[in-house]
C-alpha positions in Angstrom: 103.5 106.1 -7.3 101.3 107.1 -10.2 104.4 107.3 -12.5 105.4 103.8 -11.4 102.0 102.4 -12.3 102.1 104.2 -15.7 105.5 102.7 -16.5 104.3 99.2 -15.6 101.2 99.5 -17.7 103.2 100.9 -20.7 105.7 98.0 -20.5 103.0 95.3 -20.4 101.3 96.9 -23.5 104.6 97.2 -25.3 105.5 93.6 -24.7 102.0 92.4 -25.8 101.3 90.6 -22.5 97.6 91.2 -22.7 96.7 88.7 -19.9 99.2 90.1 -17.5 98.0 93.6 -18.4 94.4 92.6 -17.6 95.4 91.2 -14.3 97.3 94.4 -13.6 94.4 96.6 -14.6 92.0 94.7 -12.4 94.5 94.9 -9.5 94.9 98.7 -10.1 91.1 99.1 -10.1 90.9 97.1 -6.9 93.6 99.3 -5.3 91.7 102.4 -6.3 88.4 101.0 -4.8 90.2 100.0 -1.6 91.6 103.5 -1.4 88.2 105.1 -1.9 86.6 102.8 0.7 89.4 103.5 3.2 88.9 107.3 2.6 85.2 106.9 3.2 85.8 105.0 6.4 88.2 107.6 7.7 85.7 110.3 6.7 82.8 108.5 8.4 85.0 107.9 11.5 85.8 111.6 11.6 82.1 112.6 11.3 81.2 110.1 14.0 83.8 111.6 16.3 82.5 115.1 15.6 78.9 114.0 16.3 79.9 112.3 19.5 81.8 115.4 20.6 78.8 117.5 19.8 76.4 115.1 21.5 78.5 115.3 24.6 78.5 119.1 24.6 74.7 119.2 24.1 74.2 116.6 26.9 76.4 118.6 29.3 74.6 121.9 28.4 71.2 120.3 28.9 72.2 119.1 32.3 73.3 122.6 33.2 69.9 124.0 31.9 67.9 121.4 33.8 69.8 121.9 37.0 69.0 125.6 36.8 65.4 124.7 36.2 65.5 122.4 39.1 66.5 125.2 41.5 63.6 127.3 40.2 61.1 124.5 40.6 62.4 123.7 44.1 61.9 127.4 45.0 58.3 127.3 43.6 57.6 124.1 45.4 58.6 125.6 48.7 56.2 128.5 48.3 53.5 126.1 47.0 53.9 123.7 49.8 53.5 126.5 52.3 50.4 127.8 50.5 48.8 124.4 50.6 49.6 124.1 54.3 48.1 127.5 55.2 45.1 126.9 53.0 44.4 123.7 55.0 44.5 125.8 58.2 41.8 128.1 56.8 39.7 125.1 55.8 40.1 123.9 59.5 39.0 127.4 60.6 35.9 127.2 58.4 35.1 123.8 60.0 35.2 125.3 63.5 38.8 125.2 64.7 40.0 128.4 66.4 43.1 130.4 65.6 44.5 133.7 66.8 43.9 136.8 64.7 47.6 137.0 63.8 47.6 133.4 62.6 44.5 133.9 60.5 46.0 136.9 58.8 49.2 134.9 58.1 47.2 132.0 56.6 45.1 134.4 54.5 48.1 136.3 53.3 49.6 133.1 52.0 46.6 132.5 49.7 46.5 135.6 47.5 50.1 136.8 47.2 52.0 133.9 45.4 52.5 134.3 41.7 54.2 131.7 39.5 56.0 132.4 36.3 58.1 129.4 35.4 60.6 130.4 32.7 62.6 127.3 31.8 66.0 127.7 30.2 65.7 126.7 26.6 69.1 127.8 25.3 70.4 124.3 24.5 67.2 123.0 23.2 66.7 125.9 20.9 70.3 125.6 19.6 69.7 121.9 18.9 66.5 122.7 17.0 67.8 125.7 15.1 70.9 124.0 13.9 69.1 120.7 13.0 71.4 118.9 15.4 68.8 117.3 17.7 69.5 114.1 15.8 73.0 113.9 17.3 71.4 112.5 20.5 72.1 108.9 19.5 69.7 107.3 22.0 66.2 107.7 20.4 64.4 107.1 23.7 66.5 109.7 25.4 65.8 112.2 22.5 62.1 111.6 22.9 62.4 112.0 26.7 64.1 115.4 26.2 61.4 116.7 23.9 58.7 115.2 26.2 60.1 117.0 29.2 60.2 120.4 27.6 56.7 119.8 26.3 55.6 119.0 29.8 57.1 122.3 30.9 55.0 124.2 28.4 51.9 122.2 29.3 52.5 123.2 33.0 52.9 126.8 32.1 49.7 126.9 29.9 47.5 124.8 32.2 48.5 124.9 35.9 50.2 128.2 35.8 47.6 129.7 33.5 44.6 128.6 35.6 46.3 129.5 38.9 47.4 133.0 37.9 44.0 133.8 36.3 42.2 132.8 39.5 44.7 134.7 41.6 44.1 137.9 39.6 40.3 137.5 40.1 40.9 136.9 43.8 43.0 140.1 44.1 40.3 142.2 42.4 37.7 140.7 44.7 39.5 141.2 48.0 40.9 144.6 47.1 37.4 145.8 46.2 36.0 144.6 49.5 39.1 145.5 51.6 40.3 148.8 50.1 42.9 149.4 52.8 44.6 146.1 52.2 48.2 146.2 50.9 50.5 143.5 49.6 52.7 143.8 52.6 50.0 144.2 55.2 51.2 141.2 57.2 54.2 143.3 58.3 51.9 146.2 59.4 49.8 146.8 62.5 46.7 144.6 62.3 44.4 146.8 64.3 42.7 148.1 61.1 42.2 144.7 59.5 39.2 142.6 60.6 40.2 139.1 59.4 37.2 137.3 60.9 34.8 139.6 59.0 36.7 139.1 55.8 36.6 135.3 56.1 32.9 135.4 56.7 32.4 137.0 53.3 30.8 134.3 51.1 32.7 135.2 47.9 36.1 135.5 49.6 35.5 132.2 51.2 34.6 130.6 47.9 37.6 132.1 46.1 39.9 130.9 48.8 38.6 127.4 48.2 38.9 127.6 44.5 42.3 129.3 44.2 43.9 126.2 42.5 46.6 126.0 45.2 46.4 122.2 45.5 46.2 121.7 41.8 49.2 124.0 41.3 51.1 122.1 44.0 50.5 118.8 42.2 51.6 120.3 39.0 54.9 121.6 40.5 55.5 118.2 42.1 55.0 116.5 38.8 57.3 119.0 37.1 60.0 118.3 39.7 59.7 114.5 39.1 59.9 114.9 35.3 62.9 117.2 35.7 64.7 114.9 38.1 64.1 111.8 35.9 65.6 113.4 32.8 68.5 114.8 34.7 69.3 111.3 36.0 69.2 109.8 32.5 71.3 112.5 31.0 74.0 112.1 33.7 74.1 108.3 33.1 74.4 108.8 29.3 77.1 111.4 29.8 
């Protein structure tokens, strides 16, 4: 093809047909430009396809990560819901409602043993950040929602979990200093040695029960679950 163009150009020059040569030259330039533009379009199309494929992979992996997080959150919520329920029973006891000794031990046991250490799966998010590919999520609002969700995870860990676990640790030290024979699995042991009524009359133990952040933690977990579910729904729709 190049040889053909060269022959035509040489013939026009030899015959002195300047006008025709100029037309030919302009046409040749136009053909070259069209070829370049077509090549660029093909290249852009290929890049778009690669980015769409990468976006789909990231969205799919994010869904898997968030589904795993959802299971962890649901498990924490189950424990937290029960802690809130048993805490209310103790509040009712302090207000004068009577319960059996076994029930009181069960309610009390639910207040000082739970520990929460939410460790969200960050594999896909970290890959997107480290490779600079977070921009392949074409929907700007969805991209912001992803970042906001993982930021909410961290806020929950720093605030709700941080406060709760610190108060729990203080509670452990307090009750273990006052009840040296207490063990973490005492609920499964014989209860003859454990005077729950006396323990619950202790002013400091009673106050620490009231301030163990169980309700605040429960609200935080519920909020976390809602945030997780919302992002999951949007990602599934996008995918």
